N, CA, C and O atoms as a DFTB+ gen file, in Angstrom:
740 C
 N C O
     1  1      11.228       3.948     -17.785
     2  2      10.468       3.037     -18.840
     3  2       9.702       1.790     -17.971
     4  3      10.289       1.080     -17.156
     5  1       8.503       1.699     -18.266
     6  2       7.771       0.738     -17.697
     7  2       7.805      -0.519     -18.665
     8  3       7.692      -0.322     -19.875
     9  1       7.951      -1.752     -18.189
    10  2       7.542      -2.956     -19.295
    11  2       6.283      -3.590     -18.779
    12  3       6.082      -3.720     -17.572
    13  1       5.618      -3.899     -19.503
    14  2       4.274      -4.592     -19.504
    15  2       4.136      -6.029     -19.295
    16  3       4.637      -6.820     -20.094
    17  1       3.371      -6.480     -18.086
    18  2       3.252      -8.019     -17.896
    19  2       2.373      -8.545     -18.813
    20  3       2.738      -9.484     -19.520
    21  1       1.264      -8.077     -18.907
    22  2       0.183      -8.595     -19.897
    23  2       0.017      -8.166     -21.238
    24  3      -0.986      -7.577     -21.642
    25  1       0.997      -8.461     -21.922
    26  2       1.276      -7.843     -23.334
    27  2       0.157      -8.481     -24.356
    28  3      -0.003      -8.010     -25.482
    29  1      -0.494      -9.436     -23.930
    30  2      -1.789     -10.039     -24.621
    31  2      -2.987      -9.216     -24.623
    32  3      -3.864      -9.233     -25.486
    33  1      -2.940      -8.406     -23.452
    34  2      -4.288      -7.536     -23.082
    35  2      -4.256      -6.389     -24.195
    36  3      -3.151      -6.074     -24.638
    37  1      -5.317      -5.790     -24.639
    38  2      -5.284      -4.703     -25.608
    39  2      -4.960      -3.499     -24.899
    40  3      -4.922      -3.563     -23.670
    41  1      -4.708      -2.347     -25.509
    42  2      -4.291      -1.151     -24.919
    43  2      -5.710      -0.615     -24.314
    44  3      -6.758      -0.854     -24.914
    45  1      -5.687       0.077     -23.171
    46  2      -6.887       0.626     -22.785
    47  2      -7.576      -0.242     -21.658
    48  3      -8.651       0.145     -21.202
    49  1      -7.091      -1.206     -21.274
    50  2      -7.387      -2.040     -20.255
    51  2      -6.479      -2.146     -19.198
    52  3      -5.288      -1.887     -19.372
    53  1      -7.054      -2.605     -17.808
    54  2      -6.127      -2.652     -16.709
    55  2      -4.764      -3.552     -17.034
    56  3      -4.823      -4.543     -17.762
    57  1      -3.542      -3.100     -16.418
    58  2      -2.369      -3.642     -16.734
    59  2      -1.409      -3.678     -15.628
    60  3      -1.415      -2.776     -14.790
    61  1      -0.546      -4.702     -15.564
    62  2       0.459      -4.773     -14.567
    63  2       1.884      -4.377     -15.265
    64  3       2.329      -4.981     -16.241
    65  1       2.489      -3.358     -14.674
    66  2       3.657      -2.803     -15.163
    67  2       4.858      -2.966     -14.296
    68  3       4.684      -2.944     -13.077
    69  1       5.930      -3.111     -14.729
    70  2       7.192      -2.950     -13.880
    71  2       8.056      -1.787     -14.163
    72  3       8.388      -1.508     -15.315
    73  1       8.427      -1.102     -13.134
    74  2       9.389      -0.077     -13.196
    75  2      10.720      -0.467     -13.260
    76  3      11.002      -1.622     -12.943
    77  1      11.620       0.338     -13.632
    78  2      13.038      -0.062     -13.920
    79  2      13.540      -0.719     -12.353
    80  3      14.287      -1.696     -12.299
    81  1      13.115      -0.164     -11.362
    82  2      13.496      -0.896     -10.036
    83  2      12.875      -1.914      -9.534
    84  3      13.106      -2.260      -8.375
    85  1      12.044      -2.524     -10.266
    86  2      11.288      -3.890     -10.231
    87  2      10.087      -3.798      -9.239
    88  3       9.720      -4.776      -8.588
    89  1       9.390      -2.363      -9.143
    90  2       8.255      -2.381      -8.392
    91  2       7.281      -2.619      -9.485
    92  3       7.417      -2.221     -10.642
    93  1       6.145      -3.401      -8.947
    94  2       4.736      -3.562      -9.683
    95  2       3.781      -2.454      -9.522
    96  3       3.492      -1.957      -8.434
    97  1       3.264      -2.059     -10.765
    98  2       2.406      -0.923     -10.712
    99  2       1.325      -1.456     -11.612
   100  3       1.506      -2.051     -12.674
   101  1       0.055      -1.130     -10.984
   102  2      -1.218      -1.662     -11.815
   103  2      -1.755       0.020     -12.316
   104  3      -1.888       1.008     -11.595
   105  1      -1.947      -0.093     -13.550
   106  2      -2.376       1.154     -14.062
   107  2      -3.882       0.904     -14.738
   108  3      -4.021      -0.067     -15.482
   109  1      -4.879       1.690     -14.499
   110  2      -6.099       1.765     -14.894
   111  2      -6.275       2.510     -16.087
   112  3      -5.659       3.567     -16.225
   113  1      -7.199       2.002     -17.147
   114  2      -7.248       3.061     -18.277
   115  2      -7.713       4.442     -17.988
   116  3      -8.202       4.597     -16.869
   117  1      -7.659       5.452     -18.753
   118  2      -8.383       6.737     -18.783
   119  2      -9.607       6.266     -19.517
   120  3      -9.607       5.507     -20.486
   121  1     -10.614       6.793     -18.954
   122  2     -11.962       6.678     -19.675
   123  2     -12.544       8.198     -20.034
   124  3     -12.294       9.117     -19.253
   125  1     -13.218       8.403     -21.073
   126  2     -13.848       9.545     -21.322
   127  2     -15.332       9.509     -21.046
   128  3     -16.021       8.678     -21.638
   129  1     -15.921      10.430     -20.109
   130  2     -17.267      10.553     -19.775
   131  2     -17.666      11.811     -20.106
   132  3     -17.364      12.792     -19.427
   133  1     -18.466      11.870     -21.315
   134  2     -18.894      13.251     -21.888
   135  2     -17.668      13.797     -22.452
   136  3     -16.910      13.138     -23.162
   137  1     -17.489      14.998     -22.129
   138  2     -16.198      15.973     -22.638
   139  2     -15.204      15.888     -21.673
   140  3     -14.147      16.492     -21.856
   141  1     -15.406      15.164     -20.577
   142  2     -14.264      15.192     -19.468
   143  2     -13.654      13.956     -19.350
   144  3     -14.357      12.946     -19.390
   145  1     -12.197      13.861     -19.179
   146  2     -11.567      12.530     -19.299
   147  2     -11.382      12.423     -17.697
   148  3     -10.949      13.241     -16.885
   149  1     -11.862      11.140     -17.553
   150  2     -11.574      10.587     -15.995
   151  2     -10.139      10.005     -15.880
   152  3      -9.663       9.233     -16.713
   153  1      -9.470      10.464     -14.729
   154  2      -8.124      10.145     -14.622
   155  2      -7.818       8.856     -14.176
   156  3      -8.469       8.469     -13.206
   157  1      -6.915       8.036     -14.687
   158  2      -6.562       6.799     -14.183
   159  2      -6.466       6.654     -12.788
   160  3      -6.103       7.662     -12.182
   161  1      -6.732       5.519     -12.055
   162  2      -6.281       5.119     -10.831
   163  2      -5.049       4.415     -10.885
   164  3      -5.091       3.292     -11.388
   165  1      -3.910       4.863     -10.450
   166  2      -2.546       4.269     -10.548
   167  2      -2.285       3.775      -8.903
   168  3      -2.276       4.458      -7.878
   169  1      -2.101       2.456      -9.082
   170  2      -1.784       1.703      -7.765
   171  2      -0.360       1.002      -7.938
   172  3       0.175       0.710      -9.007
   173  1       0.143       0.793      -6.622
   174  2       1.389       0.084      -6.674
   175  2       1.615      -0.495      -5.317
   176  3       0.877      -0.317      -4.349
   177  1       2.778      -1.252      -5.344
   178  2       3.269      -1.855      -4.080
   179  2       4.748      -1.715      -3.884
   180  3       5.485      -2.052      -4.811
   181  1       5.250      -1.255      -2.779
   182  2       6.558      -1.183      -2.569
   183  2       7.109      -1.684      -1.061
   184  3       6.663      -1.239      -0.003
   185  1       8.012      -2.548      -1.157
   186  2       8.620      -3.005       0.196
   187  2       9.760      -1.741       0.511
   188  3      10.752      -1.518      -0.184
   189  1       9.419      -1.106       1.539
   190  2      10.182       0.076       1.891
   191  2      11.239      -0.303       2.843
   192  3      12.099       0.523       3.146
   193  1      11.239      -1.489       3.338
   194  2      12.472      -2.078       4.146
   195  2      12.267      -1.430       5.549
   196  3      12.355      -2.179       6.522
   197  1      12.013      -0.163       5.736
   198  2      11.623       0.275       6.932
   199  2      11.243       1.678       6.881
   200  3      11.749       2.436       6.054
   201  1      10.280       2.099       7.818
   202  2       9.799       3.667       7.853
   203  2      10.144       3.982       9.463
   204  3       9.687       4.999       9.984
   205  1      10.948       3.079      10.190
   206  2      11.218       3.832      11.393
   207  2      12.290       4.990      11.433
   208  3      13.300       4.761      10.767
   209  1      12.260       5.725      11.842
   210  2      13.213       7.164      11.705
   211  2      14.530       6.973      12.503
   212  3      15.516       7.673      12.274
   213  1      14.511       5.996      13.450
   214  2      15.728       5.854      14.058
   215  2      16.199       6.836      14.998
   216  3      17.141       6.534      15.731
   217  1      15.603       8.111      15.081
   218  2      15.678       9.137      16.100
   219  2      14.756       9.343      17.051
   220  3      15.053       9.971      18.067
   221  1      13.561       8.858      16.855
   222  2      12.680       9.105      17.994
   223  2      11.569       8.061      17.898
   224  3      11.209       7.783      16.754
   225  1      11.019       7.493      18.825
   226  2       9.708       6.639      18.829
   227  2       8.581       7.180      18.314
   228  3       7.722       6.498      17.755
   229  1       8.497       8.661      18.496
   230  2       7.401       9.304      18.093
   231  2       7.445       9.905      16.836
   232  3       8.011      10.997      16.776
   233  1       6.891       9.349      15.648
   234  2       6.919       9.927      14.354
   235  2       6.643      11.318      14.088
   236  3       7.224      11.936      13.196
   237  1       5.593      11.925      14.993
   238  2       5.164      13.238      14.716
   239  2       6.203      14.117      15.510
   240  3       6.072      15.320      15.284
   241  1       7.174      13.789      16.363
   242  2       8.089      14.711      16.773
   243  2       9.434      14.831      16.074
   244  3      10.220      15.728      16.377
   245  1       9.714      13.866      15.077
   246  2      10.862      13.815      14.416
   247  2      10.893      15.124      13.359
   248  3      10.043      15.392      12.510
   249  1      12.105      15.844      13.662
   250  2      12.166      17.273      12.894
   251  2      13.010      17.070      11.607
   252  3      12.921      17.902      10.704
   253  1      13.731      16.115      11.505
   254  2      14.638      16.009      10.110
   255  2      13.890      15.089       9.191
   256  3      12.766      14.712       9.524
   257  1      14.329      14.770       8.266
   258  2      13.971      14.074       7.239
   259  2      13.262      12.644       7.551
   260  3      13.969      11.659       7.763
   261  1      12.018      12.569       7.570
   262  2      11.359      11.464       7.947
   263  2      11.394      10.439       6.784
   264  3      11.592      10.796       5.623
   265  1      11.201       9.197       7.135
   266  2      11.116       8.243       5.984
   267  2       9.789       8.692       5.222
   268  3       9.709       8.910       4.013
   269  1       8.842       8.782       6.090
   270  2       7.533       9.085       5.273
   271  2       7.695      10.283       4.324
   272  3       7.144      10.301       3.224
   273  1       8.457      11.270       4.776
   274  2       8.530      12.617       3.715
   275  2       9.339      12.183       2.526
   276  3       9.155      12.741       1.444
   277  1      10.283      11.157       2.670
   278  2      11.117      10.664       1.424
   279  2      10.187      10.061       0.659
   280  3      10.029      10.396      -0.515
   281  1       9.430       9.054       1.271
   282  2       8.501       8.180       0.392
   283  2       7.419       9.101      -0.293
   284  3       7.040       8.930      -1.451
   285  1       6.969      10.082       0.532
   286  2       5.956      11.018      -0.150
   287  2       6.624      11.752      -1.298
   288  3       5.882      11.877      -2.272
   289  1       7.824      12.262      -1.429
   290  2       8.333      12.692      -2.427
   291  2       8.423      11.864      -3.674
   292  3       8.088      12.266      -4.789
   293  1       8.961      10.529      -3.363
   294  2       9.071       9.692      -4.491
   295  2       7.790       9.213      -5.048
   296  3       7.696       8.885      -6.231
   297  1       6.772       9.165      -4.193
   298  2       5.380       8.874      -4.776
   299  2       4.989      10.066      -5.582
   300  3       4.460       9.854      -6.674
   301  1       5.179      11.274      -5.191
   302  2       4.748      12.337      -6.033
   303  2       5.545      12.232      -7.553
   304  3       5.013      12.429      -8.646
   305  1       6.794      11.909      -7.330
   306  2       7.489      11.936      -8.699
   307  2       6.933      10.790      -9.537
   308  3       6.915      10.918     -10.761
   309  1       6.504       9.742      -8.991
   310  2       5.910       8.577      -9.849
   311  2       4.366       8.777     -10.191
   312  3       3.752       8.147     -11.052
   313  1       3.899       9.675      -9.438
   314  2       2.507      10.114      -9.663
   315  2       1.438       8.895      -9.409
   316  3       0.513       8.636     -10.179
   317  1       1.729       8.194      -8.193
   318  2       1.129       7.097      -7.800
   319  2      -0.200       7.538      -6.848
   320  3      -0.094       8.441      -6.018
   321  1      -1.342       6.868      -7.041
   322  2      -2.332       7.497      -6.259
   323  2      -2.538       6.777      -4.861
   324  3      -2.892       7.392      -3.855
   325  1      -2.297       5.488      -4.893
   326  2      -2.443       4.686      -3.555
   327  2      -1.331       3.596      -3.725
   328  3      -1.151       3.115      -4.844
   329  1      -0.629       3.216      -2.727
   330  2       0.398       2.198      -2.759
   331  2       0.372       1.524      -1.342
   332  3       0.346       2.101      -0.255
   333  1       0.388       0.003      -1.625
   334  2       0.598      -0.764      -0.616
   335  2       2.147      -0.791      -0.003
   336  3       3.112      -0.746      -0.766
   337  1       2.272      -0.855       1.198
   338  2       3.612      -0.633       1.633
   339  2       3.825      -2.156       2.639
   340  3       2.965      -2.643       3.373
   341  1       4.987      -2.595       2.440
   342  2       5.487      -3.932       3.252
   343  2       6.771      -3.483       3.911
   344  3       7.404      -2.492       3.546
   345  1       7.112      -4.277       4.905
   346  2       8.272      -4.124       5.929
   347  2       8.301      -2.705       6.317
   348  3       9.339      -2.066       6.144
   349  1       7.245      -2.149       6.830
   350  2       7.335      -0.803       7.452
   351  2       8.164      -0.819       8.805
   352  3       8.873       0.133       9.130
   353  1       8.032      -1.912       9.537
   354  2       8.713      -1.916      10.801
   355  2       8.301      -1.018      11.780
   356  3       9.120      -0.728      12.652
   357  1       7.116      -0.488      11.808
   358  2       6.662       0.476      12.689
   359  2       5.822      -0.319      13.743
   360  3       5.219      -1.337      13.404
   361  1       5.788       0.165      15.044
   362  2       4.923      -0.600      16.099
   363  2       3.468      -0.214      15.986
   364  3       3.055       0.870      15.574
   365  1       2.734      -1.244      16.407
   366  2       1.150      -1.003      16.584
   367  2       0.543      -0.652      15.205
   368  3       0.858      -1.204      14.151
   369  1      -0.388       0.359      15.349
   370  2      -1.113       0.857      14.114
   371  2      -1.084       2.396      14.262
   372  3      -1.017       2.957      15.355
   373  1      -1.137       2.998      13.131
   374  2      -0.987       4.615      13.145
   375  2      -1.196       5.128      11.630
   376  3      -1.080       4.577      10.536
   377  1      -1.546       6.384      12.036
   378  2      -1.578       7.216      10.708
   379  2      -0.737       8.409      10.738
   380  3      -0.836       9.033      11.795
   381  1       0.087       8.915       9.845
   382  2       0.738      10.212       9.699
   383  2       0.507      10.771       8.401
   384  3       0.543      10.116       7.359
   385  1       0.262      12.040       8.492
   386  2      -0.202      12.804       7.242
   387  2       1.101      13.662       6.901
   388  3       1.568      14.522       7.647
   389  1       1.626      13.284       5.627
   390  2       2.521      14.319       4.988
   391  2       1.968      15.251       4.111
   392  3       0.750      15.420       4.058
   393  1       2.830      15.929       3.351
   394  2       2.243      16.990       2.341
   395  2       1.373      16.561       1.421
   396  3       0.370      17.236       1.185
   397  1       1.652      15.212       0.668
   398  2       0.697      15.016      -0.307
   399  2       0.155      13.624      -0.046
   400  3      -0.693      13.195      -0.828
   401  1       0.556      12.871       0.975
   402  2       0.088      11.320       1.042
   403  2       0.063      11.119       2.690
   404  3       0.839      11.661       3.478
   405  1      -0.839      10.358       2.964
   406  2      -1.165       9.862       4.365
   407  2      -0.740       8.522       4.349
   408  3      -0.841       7.830       3.337
   409  1      -0.240       8.088       5.478
   410  2       0.199       6.628       5.713
   411  2      -0.217       5.989       6.784
   412  3       0.043       6.402       7.914
   413  1      -0.909       4.910       6.555
   414  2      -1.636       3.972       7.395
   415  2      -0.820       2.970       7.540
   416  3      -0.241       2.488       6.567
   417  1      -0.654       2.505       8.803
   418  2       0.257       1.086       8.930
   419  2      -0.211       0.302      10.150
   420  3      -0.811       0.904      11.042
   421  1       0.032      -1.033      10.245
   422  2      -0.307      -1.808      11.043
   423  2       1.148      -2.731      11.258
   424  3       1.682      -3.316      10.316
   425  1       1.624      -2.749      12.506
   426  2       2.747      -3.659      12.926
   427  2       2.605      -4.362      14.192
   428  3       1.504      -4.421      14.739
   429  1       3.692      -4.926      14.721
   430  2       3.622      -5.653      15.794
   431  2       3.430      -4.790      17.064
   432  3       3.704      -3.593      16.977
   433  1       2.984      -5.294      18.235
   434  2       3.089      -4.595      19.433
   435  2       4.169      -3.823      19.697
   436  3       5.220      -4.151      19.147
   437  1       4.164      -2.700      20.539
   438  2       5.439      -1.888      20.673
   439  2       6.371      -2.771      21.638
   440  3       7.555      -2.773      21.299
   441  1       6.098      -3.413      22.614
   442  2       6.947      -4.425      23.285
   443  2       7.651      -5.459      22.659
   444  3       8.537      -6.092      23.233
   445  1       7.244      -5.686      21.338
   446  2       7.942      -6.858      20.465
   447  2       8.952      -6.026      19.567
   448  3       9.140      -4.812      19.490
   449  1       9.560      -7.147      18.889
   450  2      10.667      -6.715      17.912
   451  2       9.972      -5.959      16.741
   452  3       9.016      -6.437      16.130
   453  1      10.471      -4.854      16.500
   454  2       9.883      -4.078      15.329
   455  2      10.259      -4.621      13.959
   456  3      11.167      -4.122      13.294
   457  1       9.486      -5.725      13.533
   458  2       9.770      -6.302      12.343
   459  2       8.573      -6.655      11.450
   460  3       7.462      -6.796      11.961
   461  1       8.747      -6.787      10.258
   462  2       7.674      -6.829       9.281
   463  2       6.800      -5.533       9.244
   464  3       7.338      -4.426       9.233
   465  1       5.444      -5.688       9.224
   466  2       4.587      -4.430       9.107
   467  2       4.192      -4.102       7.933
   468  3       4.979      -4.196       6.991
   469  1       2.909      -3.658       7.751
   470  2       2.404      -3.426       6.248
   471  2       1.534      -2.177       6.453
   472  3       1.062      -1.946       7.567
   473  1       1.301      -1.336       5.367
   474  2       0.493      -0.340       5.261
   475  2      -0.012       0.098       4.009
   476  3      -0.059      -0.653       3.035
   477  1      -0.423       1.373       3.988
   478  2      -0.959       2.138       2.532
   479  2      -0.438       3.445       2.786
   480  3      -0.343       3.941       3.909
   481  1      -0.073       4.040       1.607
   482  2       0.187       5.484       1.387
   483  2      -0.776       5.850       0.351
   484  3      -0.792       5.349      -0.773
   485  1      -1.748       6.936       0.869
   486  2      -2.744       7.242       0.167
   487  2      -2.714       8.764      -0.130
   488  3      -2.627       9.660       0.710
   489  1      -2.808       8.903      -1.553
   490  2      -2.908      10.510      -1.843
   491  2      -3.808      11.256      -1.157
   492  3      -4.952      10.807      -1.090
   493  1      -3.526      12.438      -0.556
   494  2      -4.369      13.121       0.378
   495  2      -5.867      13.285      -0.346
   496  3      -6.908      12.915       0.198
   497  1      -5.808      13.802      -1.453
   498  2      -7.138      14.344      -2.285
   499  2      -7.915      13.144      -2.351
   500  3      -9.091      13.293      -2.681
   501  1      -7.363      11.567      -2.017
   502  2      -8.335      10.409      -1.995
   503  2      -8.873      10.219      -0.696
   504  3      -9.817       9.435      -0.602
   505  1      -8.421      10.832       0.404
   506  2      -8.768      10.316       1.748
   507  2     -10.204      10.452       2.011
   508  3     -10.606       9.885       3.027
   509  1     -11.062      11.094       1.295
   510  2     -12.489      11.266       1.451
   511  2     -13.390      10.136       0.759
   512  3     -14.612      10.005       0.823
   513  1     -12.279       9.218      -0.043
   514  2     -12.974       8.121      -0.885
   515  2     -12.509       6.883      -0.096
   516  3     -12.823       5.786      -0.560
   517  1     -11.795       6.936       1.046
   518  2     -11.388       5.495       1.676
   519  2     -12.039       5.072       2.881
   520  3     -12.411       5.916       3.696
   521  1     -12.190       4.008       3.048
   522  2     -12.543       3.488       4.389
   523  2     -11.229       2.940       4.987
   524  3     -10.655       1.949       4.537
   525  1     -10.759       3.740       6.143
   526  2      -9.365       3.247       6.607
   527  2      -9.316       1.868       6.995
   528  3     -10.337       1.209       7.192
   529  1      -7.890       1.314       7.137
   530  2      -7.730       0.040       7.372
   531  2      -8.134      -0.369       8.897
   532  3      -7.994       0.411       9.839
   533  1      -8.613      -1.587       9.014
   534  2      -8.749      -1.920      10.564
   535  2      -8.574      -3.340      10.505
   536  3      -8.623      -3.995       9.463
   537  1      -8.354      -3.832      11.740
   538  2      -8.262      -5.271      12.004
   539  2      -6.986      -5.785      11.323
   540  3      -7.025      -6.954      10.941
   541  1      -6.068      -5.213      11.153
   542  2      -4.949      -6.059      10.406
   543  2      -3.947      -6.588      11.331
   544  3      -4.150      -6.498      12.541
   545  1      -2.932      -7.106      10.892
   546  2      -1.759      -7.938      11.578
   547  2      -0.481      -7.129      10.933
   548  3      -0.529      -6.214      10.111
   549  1       0.516      -7.646      11.458
   550  2       1.809      -7.104      10.896
   551  2       2.200      -7.541       9.353
   552  3       3.011      -7.002       8.601
   553  1       1.394      -8.644       9.135
   554  2       1.762      -9.285       7.789
   555  2       0.333      -9.068       6.631
   556  3       0.337      -9.485       5.473
   557  1      -0.784      -8.346       7.272
   558  2      -1.851      -8.348       6.311
   559  2      -2.742      -7.010       6.844
   560  3      -3.110      -6.839       8.007
   561  1      -2.977      -6.174       5.793
   562  2      -3.995      -5.159       6.318
   563  2      -4.719      -4.866       4.872
   564  3      -4.215      -5.034       3.761
   565  1      -6.219      -4.314       5.225
   566  2      -7.120      -4.194       4.136
   567  2      -7.543      -2.658       3.983
   568  3      -7.549      -2.019       5.035
   569  1      -7.862      -2.050       2.931
   570  2      -8.221      -0.976       2.794
   571  2      -9.224      -0.979       1.642
   572  3      -9.107      -1.734       0.676
   573  1     -10.294      -0.028       1.803
   574  2     -11.363       0.005       0.835
   575  2     -11.472       1.398       0.096
   576  3     -11.581       2.410       0.788
   577  1     -11.448       1.483      -1.193
   578  2     -11.602       2.710      -1.958
   579  2     -12.557       2.907      -2.831
   580  3     -12.619       2.244      -3.866
   581  1     -13.450       3.878      -2.510
   582  2     -14.644       3.965      -3.378
   583  2     -14.286       4.807      -4.520
   584  3     -13.863       5.946      -4.321
   585  1     -14.441       4.271      -5.858
   586  2     -14.297       5.158      -6.981
   587  2     -15.487       5.310      -7.636
   588  3     -16.491       4.695      -7.274
   589  1     -15.480       6.156      -8.674
   590  2     -16.564       6.607      -9.347
   591  2     -17.501       5.496      -9.830
   592  3     -18.715       5.653      -9.961
   593  1     -16.760       4.225     -10.115
   594  2     -17.437       3.048     -10.739
   595  2     -17.678       2.080      -9.819
   596  3     -18.626       1.335     -10.064
   597  1     -16.967       1.876      -8.672
   598  2     -17.017       0.618      -7.888
   599  2     -16.219       0.950      -6.688
   600  3     -15.488       1.930      -6.549
   601  1     -16.490      -0.137      -5.715
   602  2     -15.598      -0.122      -4.345
   603  2     -14.426      -1.111      -4.812
   604  3     -14.570      -2.206      -5.355
   605  1     -13.272      -0.486      -4.483
   606  2     -12.009      -1.348      -4.719
   607  2     -11.573      -1.726      -3.321
   608  3     -11.483      -0.851      -2.460
   609  1     -11.278      -3.090      -3.037
   610  2     -10.997      -3.765      -1.749
   611  2      -9.317      -4.006      -2.006
   612  3      -9.037      -4.931      -2.768
   613  1      -8.317      -3.314      -1.480
   614  2      -7.033      -3.557      -1.606
   615  2      -6.486      -4.129      -0.284
   616  3      -6.847      -3.798       0.845
   617  1      -5.543      -5.053      -0.617
   618  2      -4.787      -5.839       0.446
   619  2      -3.214      -5.483       0.281
   620  3      -2.562      -5.474      -0.763
   621  1      -2.775      -5.186       1.633
   622  2      -1.020      -5.127       1.437
   623  2      -0.713      -6.250       2.365
   624  3      -1.083      -6.310       3.538
   625  1      -0.020      -7.111       1.746
   626  2       0.462      -8.376       2.447
   627  2       2.061      -8.490       2.396
   628  3       2.777      -8.148       1.454
   629  1       2.399      -8.961       3.426
   630  2       3.999      -9.415       3.452
   631  2       4.083     -10.703       4.010
   632  3       3.937     -10.968       5.203
   633  1       4.360     -11.613       2.961
   634  2       4.347     -13.093       3.412
   635  2       5.519     -13.563       4.056
   636  3       6.555     -12.945       3.814
   637  1       5.564     -14.516       4.813
   638  2       6.609     -15.022       5.572
   639  2       7.414     -15.758       4.404
   640  3       6.854     -16.224       3.413
   641  1       8.931     -15.816       4.656
   642  2       9.703     -16.358       3.803
   643  2       9.692     -17.779       3.752
   644  3       9.080     -18.300       4.684
   645  1      10.165     -18.493       2.979
   646  2      10.305     -19.900       2.854
   647  2      11.024     -20.704       4.144
   648  3      10.732     -21.813       4.593
   649  1      11.874     -19.938       4.504
   650  2      12.582     -20.465       5.751
   651  2      11.694     -20.455       7.128
   652  3      11.922     -21.107       8.147
   653  1      10.639     -19.553       6.887
   654  2       9.641     -19.370       8.222
   655  2       9.209     -20.778       8.684
   656  3       9.447     -21.707       7.912
   657  1       8.622     -21.030       9.819
   658  2       8.137     -22.081      10.308
   659  2       6.691     -22.347       9.377
   660  3       5.982     -21.436       8.949
   661  1       6.463     -23.688       9.193
   662  2       5.315     -24.086       8.565
   663  2       3.919     -23.500       9.100
   664  3       3.038     -23.161       8.310
   665  1       3.786     -23.411      10.379
   666  2       2.639     -23.135      11.102
   667  2       2.398     -21.641      10.842
   668  3       1.286     -21.179      10.588
   669  1       3.525     -20.925      10.925
   670  2       3.296     -19.264      10.473
   671  2       2.948     -19.319       9.120
   672  3       1.858     -18.813       8.853
   673  1       3.620     -19.823       8.150
   674  2       3.063     -19.621       6.812
   675  2       1.721     -20.176       6.586
   676  3       0.901     -19.529       5.934
   677  1       1.437     -21.334       7.080
   678  2      -0.041     -21.707       7.126
   679  2      -1.119     -20.558       7.631
   680  3      -2.109     -20.188       6.999
   681  1      -0.747     -20.155       8.738
   682  2      -1.686     -19.041       9.252
   683  2      -1.702     -17.820       8.436
   684  3      -2.736     -17.156       8.376
   685  1      -0.620     -17.463       7.790
   686  2      -0.662     -16.133       6.890
   687  2      -1.472     -16.539       5.838
   688  3      -2.423     -15.799       5.589
   689  1      -1.309     -17.660       5.077
   690  2      -2.095     -17.890       3.750
   691  2      -3.468     -18.185       4.180
   692  3      -4.363     -17.947       3.368
   693  1      -3.808     -18.719       5.452
   694  2      -5.293     -19.092       5.716
   695  2      -5.894     -17.596       5.938
   696  3      -7.046     -17.367       5.570
   697  1      -5.136     -16.619       6.520
   698  2      -5.677     -15.248       6.671
   699  2      -5.871     -14.552       5.371
   700  3      -6.847     -13.850       5.108
   701  1      -4.840     -14.805       4.551
   702  2      -4.989     -14.126       3.231
   703  2      -6.344     -14.680       2.498
   704  3      -7.198     -13.937       2.016
   705  1      -6.391     -15.939       2.494
   706  2      -7.454     -16.486       1.841
   707  2      -8.741     -16.034       2.387
   708  3      -9.655     -15.751       1.613
   709  1      -8.881     -15.945       3.640
   710  2     -10.251     -15.272       4.223
   711  2     -10.133     -13.992       3.882
   712  3     -11.239     -13.627       3.485
   713  1      -9.360     -13.119       3.830
   714  2      -9.406     -11.724       3.390
   715  2      -9.829     -11.373       1.803
   716  3     -10.487     -10.397       1.443
   717  1      -9.296     -12.392       0.984
   718  2      -9.887     -12.304      -0.185
   719  2     -11.228     -12.721      -0.612
   720  3     -11.746     -12.440      -1.693
   721  1     -11.786     -13.475       0.413
   722  2     -13.052     -14.081       0.247
   723  2     -14.229     -13.261       0.875
   724  3     -15.401     -13.428       0.540
   725  1     -13.825     -12.390       1.783
   726  2     -14.595     -11.496       2.725
   727  2     -15.233     -10.447       1.895
   728  3     -14.442      -9.624       1.436
   729  1     -16.423     -10.297       1.613
   730  2     -17.195      -9.353       0.957
   731  2     -17.526      -7.948       1.676
   732  3     -17.883      -6.899       1.141
   733  1     -17.336      -8.191       2.866
   734  2     -17.740      -7.108       3.867
   735  2     -16.460      -6.224       4.151
   736  3     -16.543      -5.485       5.132
   737  1     -15.548      -6.208       3.582
   738  2     -14.334      -5.411       3.886
   739  2     -13.193      -6.368       4.219
   740  3     -12.080      -5.926       4.505
């Protein structure tokens, strides 16, 4: 059961919804063009806590249940097209393709503590419609998705907590502000 955030908005418009486990999902309305119904674009965000397998530093060589495979199955169940991920805890940047979703991430350097990290899980049938993430940090990454109507710019962000140093919080919010104002990606 989803609960609606913007209850004053009429049905058939973009809406923010919360799943029972407190994930926020943005749901676009279905539109009819001619006789064909255009499917809604379902977006979401998920703090996955970690995507590190704990078995190998190389995600491509892990043979048992990978975190990305588990997340892939859950996203299929939820029928979400694109989801922003936080707290991936993976080093550097990378891409891994699972059965239904591809995962893009940005983290700290491999020689640093594997903490924070952001990314996206994109349904494989949408891969031709995206401009992959670039120039991200372990706290902020951007992705562009070309829909039939317009170019959608998505940001996955993992903000510092209240107990973090003031200069770290200032740098994060300055970068977030710059990312939301940048029209070129």
